[in-house]
C-alpha positions as a printed Julia matrix, in Angstrom:
167×3 Matrix{Float64}:
 -103.92  -65.41   -80.39
 -101.88  -64.25   -83.38
  -99.12  -66.71   -82.45
 -101.62  -69.59   -82.41
 -102.91  -68.58   -85.86
  -99.38  -68.34   -87.31
  -98.52  -71.76   -85.89
 -101.62  -73.22   -87.55
 -100.71  -71.51   -90.84
  -97.15  -72.9    -90.63
  -98.49  -76.45   -90.09
 -100.86  -76.09   -93.02
  -98.03  -74.69   -95.14
  -95.85  -77.73   -94.35
  -98.67  -80.09   -95.29
  -99.25  -78.21   -98.57
  -95.51  -78.3    -99.29
  -95.57  -82.08   -98.87
  -98.59  -82.26  -101.21
  -96.75  -80.08  -103.77
  -93.82  -82.51  -103.72
  -96.16  -85.48  -104.18
  -98.0   -83.76  -107.07
  -94.71  -82.85  -108.73
  -93.41  -86.42  -108.39
  -96.62  -87.68  -110.06
  -96.16  -85.12  -112.82
  -99.38  -83.21  -111.93
  -98.09  -79.67  -112.52
 -101.52  -78.0   -112.47
 -102.22  -79.23  -108.93
  -98.69  -78.29  -107.85
  -99.15  -74.7   -109.14
 -102.49  -74.32  -107.36
 -100.94  -75.6   -104.13
  -97.93  -73.24  -104.58
 -100.35  -70.29  -104.89
 -101.94  -71.44  -101.64
  -98.5   -71.4    -99.93
  -97.85  -67.88  -101.28
 -101.24  -66.7    -99.99
 -100.59  -68.21   -96.55
  -97.24  -66.38   -96.37
  -98.94  -63.09   -97.28
 -101.56  -63.79   -94.6
  -98.77  -64.31   -92.01
  -97.14  -61.02   -93.06
 -100.51  -59.24   -92.7
 -100.95  -60.8    -89.24
  -97.52  -59.57   -88.14
  -98.29  -56.1    -89.5
 -101.65  -56.09   -87.69
  -99.94  -57.18   -84.49
  -97.44  -54.32   -84.81
 -100.29  -51.83   -85.38
 -102.16  -53.15   -82.35
  -99.04  -52.82   -80.19
  -98.54  -49.27   -81.46
 -102.15  -48.38   -80.65
 -101.75  -49.89   -77.17
  -98.65  -47.79   -76.51
 -100.4   -44.64   -77.76
 -103.32  -45.36   -75.42
 -100.91  -45.78   -72.49
  -99.2   -42.52   -73.43
 -102.55  -40.73   -73.61
 -103.57  -42.15   -70.24
 -100.3   -40.98   -68.7
 -100.83  -37.5    -70.18
 -104.35  -37.39   -68.73
 -103.0   -38.38   -65.31
 -100.31  -35.69   -65.48
 -102.89  -33.1    -66.48
 -105.03  -34.12   -63.48
 -102.07  -33.81   -61.11
 -101.16  -30.41   -62.51
 -104.76  -29.25   -62.09
 -104.76  -30.37   -58.46
 -101.4   -28.64   -57.95
 -102.8   -25.41   -59.36
 -105.78  -25.63   -56.99
 -103.47  -26.15   -54.01
 -101.3   -23.21   -55.06
 -104.38  -20.98   -55.38
 -105.47  -22.0    -51.9
 -102.01  -21.24   -50.51
 -102.05  -17.8    -52.15
 -105.41  -17.09   -50.54
 -104.17  -18.2    -47.13
 -100.86  -16.35   -47.24
 -101.27  -12.66   -47.89
  -97.94  -11.43   -49.26
  -98.16   -7.78   -48.1
  -98.89   -8.89   -44.53
  -96.09  -11.47   -44.66
  -93.7    -8.77   -45.92
  -94.61   -6.46   -43.01
  -94.13   -9.27   -40.51
  -90.73  -10.16   -41.95
  -89.6    -6.51   -41.8
  -90.72   -6.19   -38.17
  -88.97   -9.45   -37.31
  -85.78   -8.2    -38.98
  -85.9    -4.98   -36.93
  -86.4    -6.91   -33.69
  -83.53   -9.24   -34.51
  -81.32   -6.21   -35.24
  -82.28   -4.67   -31.88
  -81.53   -7.96   -30.12
  -78.13   -8.07   -31.82
  -77.3    -4.53   -30.69
  -78.4    -5.25   -27.12
  -76.28   -8.39   -27.1
  -73.27   -6.41   -28.33
  -73.74   -3.79   -25.61
  -74.0    -6.5    -22.95
  -70.8    -8.16   -24.18
  -68.96   -4.83   -24.17
  -70.18   -4.16   -20.64
  -68.97   -7.54   -19.4
  -65.64   -7.08   -21.18
  -65.19   -3.71   -19.43
  -65.95   -5.32   -16.07
  -63.18   -7.88   -16.48
  -60.33   -5.39   -16.12
  -57.21   -6.15   -14.06
  -58.37   -3.69   -11.41
  -61.24   -5.98   -10.54
  -58.9    -8.93   -10.37
  -56.51   -6.99    -8.14
  -59.35   -6.0     -5.81
  -60.51   -9.6     -5.65
  -56.97  -10.77    -4.72
  -56.79   -8.18    -1.95
  -60.17   -9.25    -0.6
  -59.06  -12.89    -0.61
  -55.9   -11.84     1.27
  -57.96  -10.04     3.94
  -60.27  -13.0      4.4
  -57.29  -15.35     4.57
  -55.58  -13.28     7.26
  -58.8   -13.05     9.21
  -59.39  -16.77     9.11
  -55.82  -17.7      9.98
  -55.62  -14.85    12.51
  -52.34  -13.68    11.07
  -50.47  -16.96    11.71
  -49.49  -17.37     8.1
  -48.76  -13.69     7.59
  -45.14  -14.46     6.76
  -46.22  -16.62     3.77
  -46.66  -13.57     1.56
  -49.54  -12.65    -0.59
  -51.72  -15.32    -2.09
  -51.72  -13.79    -5.55
  -47.97  -13.07    -5.62
  -46.85  -16.75    -5.66
  -49.29  -17.53    -8.37
  -48.19  -14.54   -10.4
  -44.52  -15.43    -9.85
  -45.09  -18.96   -11.13
  -46.91  -17.63   -14.19
  -44.04  -15.22   -14.92
  -41.51  -18.08   -14.7
  -43.6   -20.27   -17.03
  -43.97  -17.45   -19.57
  -40.21  -16.95   -19.75
């Protein structure tokens, strides 16, 4: 709207400027001065329009800023309500007790696991392996009915190969 008004003022100003030139060429200085005052007033009116437009834009931005602040305040209020509800639902002393009990149980589970690992490690001694090799030897001799008795022990070849590879 302001642009349309300034365009109309510019057109009128051009027409008045043409009239001023005509009046000056005729030698009518009184008419030329009156028309020149009209041009000066139209320029002041354009400046006032631009200033008004700037003020309106500033007011619009302030309104948008205020609206944004109101929205933020509303969101913060809702957030506070949610936080209050959460505090009512979660009772901190009870939660603390539960966490302590859970920590104790986890510590117990860790100790039990350690004991089980130690027990299994103790079971895996070489004596158990030796006994297993002897049992395999007995079963082998039983199954083959002593035919392959000259072949030696089952574990000894394997152990001999491992010794050679290690050297």
